[in-house]
NUTI-411829 format. One record per residue (C-alpha): x, z, y; residue in three letters. Coordinates in steps of 0.2 Angstrom, whole numbers, padded with zeros to 4 digits, always signed. Layout:
<lumzas>
XZYala/...
</lumzas>
This chain:
<lumzas>
-0723+0519+1027unk/-0726+0534+1039unk/-0736+0524+1051unk/-0755+0526+1049unk/-0760+0509+1056unk/-0756+0496+1069unk/-0770+0490+1080unk/-0782+0498+1068unk/-0776+0490+1052unk/-0765+0498+1038unk/-0747+0496+1037unk/-0737+0494+1021unk/-0719+0494+1017unk/-0709+0484+1004unk/-0700+0497+0993unk/-0683+0489+0992unk/-0671+0482+1005unk/-0669+0463+1003unk/-0652+0455+1004unk/-0661+0441+1013unk/-0678+0435+1019unk/-0682+0417+1022unk/-0697+0414+1034unk/-0705+0397+1031unk/-0710+0385+1017unk/-0704+0368+1023unk/-0690+0357+1018unk/-0677+0367+1027unk/-0683+0384+1021unk/-0684+0379+1002unk/-0667+0371+1003unk/-0659+0387+1010unk/-0668+0396+0996unk/-0661+0385+0982unk/-0643+0386+0989unk/-0644+0404+0991unk/-0650+0407+0973unk/-0637+0396+0966unk/-0624+0406+0976unk/-0631+0423+0970unk/-0635+0435+0963unk/-0646+0439+0978unk/-0661+0449+0980unk/-0672+0439+0992unk/-0689+0432+0995unk/-0698+0418+1005unk/-0713+0423+1016unk/-0724+0410+1024unk/-0740+0410+1034unk/-0747+0396+1023unk/-0737+0387+1010unk/-0746+0370+1014unk/-0745+0371+1033unk/-0728+0366+1038unk/-0723+0351+1048unk/-0711+0343+1035unk/-0726+0343+1022unk/-0738+0336+1034unk/-0730+0323+1046unk/-0720+0307+1045unk/-0719+0290+1053unk/-0721+0272+1047unk/-0704+0274+1038unk/-0698+0292+1040unk/-0679+0292+1042unk/-0665+0303+1034unk/-0649+0300+1044unk/-0632+0302+1035unk/-0615+0294+1034unk/-0616+0276+1029unk/-0612+0273+1011unk/-0616+0255+1007unk/-0609+0238+1010unk/-0595+0235+1021unk/-0600+0249+1034unk/-0584+0258+1040unk/-0590+0275+1042unk/-0584+0293+1041unk/-0590+0311+1045unk/-0579+0310+1061unk/-0588+0294+1066unk/-0605+0301+1063unk/-0601+0317+1072unk/-0595+0306+1087unk/-0612+0297+1087unk/-0621+0314+1087unk/-0610+0321+1100unk/-0611+0306+1112unk/-0630+0309+1113unk/-0626+0322+1126unk/-0627+0341+1127unk/-0623+0344+1109unk/-0609+0355+1102unk/-0596+0345+1093unk/-0592+0358+1080unk/-0611+0358+1075unk/-0610+0339+1075unk/-0596+0339+1063unk/-0604+0351+1051unk/-0620+0340+1051unk/-0610+0324+1048unk/-0598+0332+1035unk/-0612+0339+1024unk/-0624+0324+1026unk/-0619+0315+1010unk/-0619+0331+1000unk/-0637+0335+1006unk/-0643+0317+1004unk/-0637+0316+0986unk/-0643+0333+0983unk/-0660+0327+0987unk/-0658+0311+0977unk/-0653+0321+0962unk/-0670+0330+0964unk/-0679+0314+0963unk/-0682+0310+0982unk/-0681+0292+0978unk/-0670+0285+0992unk/-0668+0266+0987unk/-0652+0259+0980unk/-0647+0242+0974unk/-0643+0235+0957unk/-0625+0243+0959unk/-0631+0260+0965unk/-0627+0257+0983unk/-0639+0267+0994unk/-0643+0254+1007unk/-0646+0259+1025unk/-0654+0252+1041unk/-0652+0255+1060unk/-0662+0269+1068unk/-0663+0273+1086unk/-0647+0278+1095unk/-0638+0273+1079unk/-0623+0261+1080unk/-0622+0258+1061unk/-0634+0257+1046unk/-0635+0276+1042unk/-0653+0278+1040unk/-0663+0279+1024unk/-0681+0282+1019unk/-0694+0283+1005unk/-0708+0278+1017unk/-0720+0287+1028unk/-0719+0304+1019unk/-0700+0306+1016unk/-0700+0325+1022unk/-0716+0328+1012unk/-0708+0322+0996unk/-0692+0332+1001unk/-0703+0348+1003unk/-0712+0345+0987unk/-0696+0342+0976unk/-0687+0357+0984unk/-0702+0368+0981unk/-0702+0363+0963unk/-0684+0369+0962unk/-0688+0385+0970unk/-0702+0388+0957unk/-0690+0383+0943unk/-0678+0397+0949unk/-0693+0409+0950unk/-0689+0413+0968unk/-0702+0425+0975unk/-0714+0416+0988unk/-0725+0428+0998unk/-0739+0418+1005unk/-0752+0421+1018unk/-0739+0432+1027unk/-0736+0428+1046unk/-0720+0435+1054unk/-0726+0443+1071unk/-0710+0453+1075unk/-0692+0453+1071unk/-0685+0471+1069unk/-0668+0472+1077unk/-0656+0486+1083unk/-0651+0484+1101unk/-0637+0496+1100unk/-0627+0486+1086unk/-0635+0473+1089unk/-0642+0465+1073unk/-0658+0461+1064unk/-0664+0472+1050unk/-0681+0467+1045unk/-0698+0459+1048unk/-0715+0465+1053unk/-0729+0454+1047unk/-0747+0451+1047unk/-0754+0449+1029unk/-0770+0439+1026unk/-0776+0443+1043unk/-0781+0460+1036unk/-0766+0472+1036unk/-0747+0473+1040unk/-0732+0473+1030unk/-0714+0478+1034unk/-0699+0470+1025unk/-0682+0477+1027unk/-0669+0464+1025unk/-0650+0463+1028unk/-0651+0444+1033unk/-0666+0434+1039unk/-0667+0415+1040unk/-0680+0408+1051unk/-0686+0391+1046unk/-0703+0390+1055unk/-0702+0373+1063unk/-0703+0369+1082unk/-0715+0377+1095unk/-0729+0365+1092unk/-0741+0378+1099unk/-0734+0376+1117unk/-0745+0360+1120unk/-0763+0355+1120unk/-0760+0338+1113unk/-0746+0334+1101unk/-0741+0324+1086unk/-0738+0340+1076unk/-0751+0343+1063unk/-0765+0356+1068unk/-0758+0368+1056unk/-0741+0369+1064unk/-0738+0382+1077unk/-0720+0388+1076unk/-0713+0405+1079unk/-0700+0402+1093unk/-0709+0414+1104unk/-0706+0428+1092unk/-0687+0425+1093unk/-0688+0424+1112unk/-0696+0441+1113unk/-0680+0448+1105unk/-0669+0441+1119unk/-0660+0428+1108unk/-0651+0414+1116unk/-0660+0397+1117unk/-0650+0381+1119unk/-0658+0366+1129unk/-0675+0373+1128unk/-0680+0360+1141unk/-0676+0345+1129unk/-0690+0337+1118unk/-0694+0320+1111unk/-0710+0313+1117unk/-0717+0296+1112unk/-0733+0286+1108unk/-0744+0294+1094unk/-0762+0293+1088unk/-0774+0306+1094unk/-0788+0306+1081unk/-0775+0308+1067unk/-0759+0315+1073unk/-0745+0303+1069unk/-0731+0295+1079unk/-0732+0276+1081unk/-0714+0271+1079unk/-0706+0257+1068unk/-0717+0245+1060unk/-0732+0250+1071unk/-0723+0243+1086unk/-0713+0229+1078unk/-0728+0219+1073unk/-0732+0218+1092unk/-0750+0225+1093unk/-0761+0224+1109unk/-0762+0239+1121unk/-0779+0241+1130unk/-0786+0254+1142unk/-0805+0258+1141unk/-0816+0266+1155unk/-0834+0264+1160unk/-0830+0247+1168unk/-0824+0240+1151unk/-0808+0236+1143unk/-0792+0229+1150unk/-0775+0224+1143unk/-0766+0235+1156unk/-0748+0231+1151unk/-0750+0214+1159unk/-0749+0223+1176unk/-0733+0231+1172unk/-0723+0216+1165unk/-0717+0200+1174unk/-0719+0189+1158unk/-0727+0189+1141unk/-0710+0188+1134unk/-0704+0204+1142unk/-0721+0213+1137unk/-0719+0207+1119unk/-0700+0212+1118unk/-0704+0230+1125unk/-0718+0233+1112unk/-0706+0227+1098unk/-0692+0238+1104unk/-0703+0253+1104unk/-0701+0253+1086unk/-0682+0256+1088unk/-0684+0265+1104unk/-0699+0276+1101unk/-0694+0292+1111unk/-0698+0290+1129unk/-0682+0287+1139unk/-0682+0287+1158unk/-0667+0276+1157unk/-0677+0262+1149unk/-0691+0261+1162unk/-0682+0250+1174unk/-0679+0231+1170unk/-0695+0230+1160unk/-0688+0242+1147unk/-0697+0248+1132unk/-0701+0265+1140unk/-0711+0256+1154unk/-0725+0257+1141unk/-0725+0276+1140unk/-0725+0277+1159unk/-0739+0264+1160unk/-0749+0275+1148unk/-0746+0290+1159unk/-0752+0281+1174unk/-0767+0274+1166unk/-0772+0290+1157unk/-0767+0304+1169unk/-0769+0296+1186unk/-0784+0284+1182unk/-0793+0293+1169unk/-0794+0279+1156unk/-0792+0281+1137unk/-0778+0271+1129unk/-0779+0262+1113unk/-0769+0250+1102unk/-0778+0235+1094unk/-0770+0229+1078unk/-0783+0216+1075unk/-0778+0205+1089unk/-0762+0199+1097unk/-0758+0203+1116unk/-0767+0190+1126unk/-0757+0189+1142unk/-0765+0181+1157unk/-0761+0166+1169unk/-0749+0177+1179unk/-0737+0182+1165unk/-0741+0169+1152unk/-0751+0168+1136unk/-0744+0176+1120unk/-0737+0165+1106unk/-0726+0170+1092unk/-0715+0155+1094unk/-0710+0161+1111unk/-0707+0180+1108unk/-0690+0188+1111unk/-0677+0180+1099unk/-0672+0196+1091unk/-0690+0201+1088unk/-0694+0184+1080unk/-0678+0185+1069unk/-0683+0202+1063unk/-0701+0196+1059unk/-0695+0180+1051unk/-0682+0188+1040unk/-0696+0200+1034unk/-0708+0186+1031unk/-0719+0194+1043unk/-0724+0179+1055unk/-0743+0181+1051unk/-0756+0177+1063unk/-0761+0195+1068unk/-0752+0212+1071unk/-0763+0219+1056unk/-0757+0205+1044unk/-0739+0207+1050unk/-0741+0226+1047unk/-0748+0224+1029unk/-0733+0212+1025unk/-0719+0222+1034unk/-0725+0239+1029unk/-0741+0241+1019unk/-0739+0259+1017unk/-0741+0261+1036unk/-0758+0253+1035unk/-0763+0263+1020unk/-0758+0279+1028unk/-0771+0278+1042unk/-0784+0271+1029unk/-0781+0287+1019unk/-0786+0297+1034unk/-0803+0287+1037unk/-0796+0275+1050unk/-0796+0257+1046unk/-0785+0247+1058unk/-0793+0231+1052unk/-0810+0237+1060unk/-0806+0249+1074unk/-0795+0253+1089unk/-0782+0267+1088unk/-0783+0279+1102unk/-0765+0285+1108unk/-0756+0295+1120unk/-0738+0300+1125unk/-0736+0316+1115unk/-0722+0329+1111unk/-0716+0326+1093unk/-0700+0336+1091unk/-0690+0350+1100unk/-0672+0344+1102unk/-0668+0361+1109unk/-0672+0378+1101unk/-0662+0394+1096unk/-0644+0393+1100unk/-0634+0394+1084unk/-0615+0394+1078unk/-0608+0383+1065unk/-0616+0394+1051unk/-0633+0392+1060unk/-0632+0411+1065unk/-0640+0415+1081unk/-0634+0426+1095unk/-0641+0441+1085unk/-0631+0445+1070unk/-0638+0442+1053unk/-0652+0432+1060unk/-0651+0413+1056unk/-0662+0399+1063unk/-0663+0382+1053unk/-0673+0366+1055unk/-0682+0362+1071unk/-0682+0380+1078unk/-0663+0378+1079unk/-0657+0370+1095unk/-0644+0359+1088unk/-0648+0341+1094unk/-0644+0340+1113unk/-0653+0328+1124unk/-0653+0312+1113unk/-0651+0310+1094unk/-0652+0297+1081unk/-0669+0295+1072unk/-0668+0305+1056unk/-0654+0317+1061unk/-0667+0331+1061unk/-0670+0330+1043unk/-0652+0330+1039unk/-0649+0345+1051unk/-0662+0355+1043unk/-0654+0353+1026unk/-0637+0356+1032unk/-0642+0371+1041unk/-0650+0379+1026unk/-0634+0375+1016unk/-0623+0383+1029unk/-0633+0398+1032unk/-0635+0401+1013unk/-0616+0399+1011unk/-0612+0411+1024unk/-0624+0424+1018unk/-0618+0423+1000unk/-0599+0421+1005unk/-0598+0433+1019unk/-0613+0444+1021unk/-0617+0450+1003unk/-0603+0463+1004unk/-0608+0481+1006unk/-0618+0483+1022unk/-0614+0499+1029unk/-0630+0498+1041unk/-0641+0501+1026unk/-0630+0515+1018unk/-0644+0527+1024unk/-0661+0518+1021unk/-0671+0532+1028unk/-0663+0530+1045unk/-0667+0512+1045unk/-0685+0516+1040unk/-0686+0528+1055unk/-0679+0514+1066unk/-0692+0502+1060unk/-0707+0515+1063unk/-0701+0518+1081unk/-0699+0500+1085unk/-0716+0495+1078unk/-0725+0510+1088unk/-0716+0503+1104unk/-0722+0486+1100unk/-0740+0492+1099unk/-0739+0497+1117unk/-0739+0478+1122unk/-0757+0478+1117unk/-0764+0493+1125unk/-0772+0484+1139unk/-0784+0474+1127unk/-0802+0479+1129unk/-0818+0477+1119unk/-0827+0468+1133unk/-0825+0462+1151unk/-0812+0449+1148unk/-0806+0432+1141unk/-0803+0430+1122unk/-0785+0426+1116unk/-0791+0409+1111unk/-0798+0405+1128unk/-0782+0410+1137unk/-0771+0401+1124unk/-0780+0385+1127unk/-0777+0387+1146unk/-0758+0390+1143unk/-0757+0375+1132unk/-0766+0364+1145unk/-0754+0370+1158unk/-0739+0366+1148unk/-0746+0349+1144unk/-0749+0345+1162unk/-0732+0351+1169unk/-0719+0353+1156unk/-0721+0337+1146unk/-0712+0321+1148unk/-0716+0319+1167unk/-0710+0334+1177unk/-0707+0339+1195unk/-0702+0355+1205unk/-0719+0356+1213unk/-0729+0355+1197unk/-0718+0367+1188unk/-0718+0380+1201unk/-0737+0379+1202unk/-0739+0380+1183unk/-0727+0395+1183unk/-0738+0404+1195unk/-0753+0400+1184unk/-0745+0407+1169unk/-0740+0423+1178unk/-0758+0425+1184unk/-0764+0423+1166unk/-0753+0436+1160unk/-0763+0448+1171unk/-0780+0442+1166unk/-0790+0455+1156unk/-0791+0451+1138unk/-0805+0456+1126unk/-0801+0457+1108unk/-0811+0445+1098unk/-0806+0451+1080unk/-0793+0436+1077unk/-0776+0445+1076unk/-0767+0429+1072unk/-0774+0421+1088unk/-0769+0437+1098unk/-0751+0436+1092unk/-0750+0417+1095unk/-0755+0420+1113unk/-0742+0432+1116unk/-0728+0421+1108unk/-0734+0406+1118unk/-0734+0415+1135unk/-0717+0421+1132unk/-0710+0404+1127unk/-0720+0395+1141unk/-0712+0407+1154unk/-0694+0403+1147unk/-0697+0385+1147unk/-0704+0384+1165unk/-0690+0394+1172unk/-0677+0384+1162unk/-0684+0368+1170unk/-0684+0375+1187unk/-0666+0381+1185unk/-0661+0364+1179unk/-0669+0356+1194unk/-0661+0369+1206unk/-0644+0363+1199unk/-0648+0346+1205unk/-0652+0340+1187unk/-0659+0323+1185unk/-0670+0313+1172unk/-0662+0313+1155unk/-0666+0313+1137unk/-0685+0311+1135unk/-0690+0318+1152unk/-0693+0310+1169unk/-0690+0322+1184unk/-0699+0315+1199unk/-0689+0318+1215unk/-0703+0317+1227unk/-0721+0324+1229unk/-0730+0307+1226unk/-0743+0304+1212unk/-0730+0299+1200unk/-0729+0280+1205unk/-0710+0275+1204unk/-0704+0266+1219unk/-0687+0265+1213unk/-0677+0266+1197unk/-0676+0285+1191unk/-0660+0294+1194unk/-0653+0298+1177unk/-0641+0313+1174unk/-0623+0309+1169unk/-0617+0325+1176unk/-0623+0338+1163unk/-0621+0328+1147unk/-0606+0339+1143unk/-0615+0355+1147unk/-0628+0365+1136unk/-0642+0374+1146unk/-0644+0392+1138unk/-0659+0403+1141unk/-0664+0420+1136unk/-0678+0432+1140unk/-0671+0450+1143unk/-0683+0457+1155unk/-0680+0442+1167unk/-0675+0425+1161unk/-0656+0422+1161unk/-0651+0403+1162unk/-0634+0397+1162unk/-0625+0380+1160unk/-0610+0381+1148unk/-0598+0367+1142unk/-0602+0360+1125unk/-0590+0364+1111unk/-0579+0348+1108unk/-0578+0340+1091unk/-0564+0351+1083unk/-0547+0343+1077unk/-0550+0350+1059unk/-0536+0353+1046unk/-0539+0341+1032unk/-0522+0345+1023unk/-0529+0347+1005unk/-0518+0361+0999unk/-0521+0372+1014unk/-0540+0368+1014unk/-0540+0373+0995unk/-0531+0389+0999unk/-0543+0394+1013unk/-0558+0389+1003unk/-0552+0400+0988unk/-0548+0415+0999unk/-0565+0414+1009unk/-0556+0411+1025unk/-0568+0397+1030unk/-0581+0410+1035unk/-0569+0420+1046unk/-0560+0405+1055unk/-0566+0390+1064unk/
</lumzas>
């Protein structure tokens, strides 16, 4: 490539134009690759910063869930019914909900065929269970590492097909032609040593959620995300304000849902004065306390509507008050039952909530301590921590309320194509979930998104692409765009400033303080001013290019997030999803039930960075009244009309 260097490092260019480039190495990326290959022939490759770093390979829960149409017993279900459940969560497009529901069994059985061993009974029925926000028993699981197993099995299929994987290669900029507009390539950092340019007719981004936004998260340390790269190109985001926050462990990053709560462990706060069973101050009876802890298993995401009336999210809010406002450290103790006190009563399994008792009794898990109950109910959940050097039989587990999943993300259509033509976003970086979703629907969405994107590329975008008729012109465009990109880094000096790592840490702390599950206009405005000040702070290059690019991406996305929050507040938006919006300037102590937001459940908040931030509220797409007359569907499928009509 006729570009001597970029930031003093060599730049190399791939010789051929790829039909497609997939960015990422998690379950969504590998699934897209398998489907694209099987619909080929296609000249494509996978690039990944590190093959072993992705969220789907390194995270899970007590019983990590895959959500699908129910297909066992007497459950009366259908894709339409499941789409309505997804849609009813609020701020989710109905056409995407129908796609996710309609393909759910196809992708579930695809995984089962690849030996992701979802359990079935003697007769072959894949039994299910209820997950959060689920009216039926649609959930399935293989244990704590469902997504890890998915990733490993899909990777085996990628290697069996001899699909090219380019490792140690980090996307740092999408190349796109603003005049068309469309994407045409990727500019990457390779081995932290030099740069590479890949020209591609189509790009699928499957790099997970923006884990790098926050200082403290459930995401693995290796996960960072690339949403800031997409924000730089002015691509539309949907519901960027919406996350899932919940109780997770700090020392080893893991979310504490399901069995970890259903065994009713003891919550304690520690400071220099000693330890206290602090939940006793927030509940009126030991029965309500035990019920709330048990329900955190089903209702793991923080939900402001479940604070009042001794609801399960009172626990999350209590942790916030004790940790953020009182400076105490919070732990879960699996060795002892909650004690209670004279005011609220003393804990006894015989007097716990009836639904909790029935669940534990049916599971033969009425042992004397939470740890014994956990080992009976889900021994893998205990062994998981033991494998990471934490013995729940001997030590407390430090916890916090942490971001775990971005429900928002890049806005996509029914083929998971973004607002920039030929660019697709799948998995967590795609904003398909609205404000509230059933547990496990993210794994299904990532698989369906990969299938849909691969189908559209193979069925519609593999025809002659006139844009690449003259590769030299595309090459010149890439050279000019990269030179212009380099100007963003001209202000970086060799001394007399902060390192990118120092600034990045401060940005993450700002986001953690003001853009997490407790928000207010005052704190968001203050943080936005702090972010703007950091943008002007002198930078000194410390030699770590990866950290430099991470900082740039995080600052772009942080600005987009803060301005979207302020826009939502300015439109009189109230608490919803997994976020509590404080309406006054107090210290966060609720004096009344939080006002939740029914008004914008049928709206999607879109945000884009195009010089300034552009925020809009648009109506959700309704669930379409689809044509299911077989002969007509068959004809349109044969003729390829499914790609040009919706």
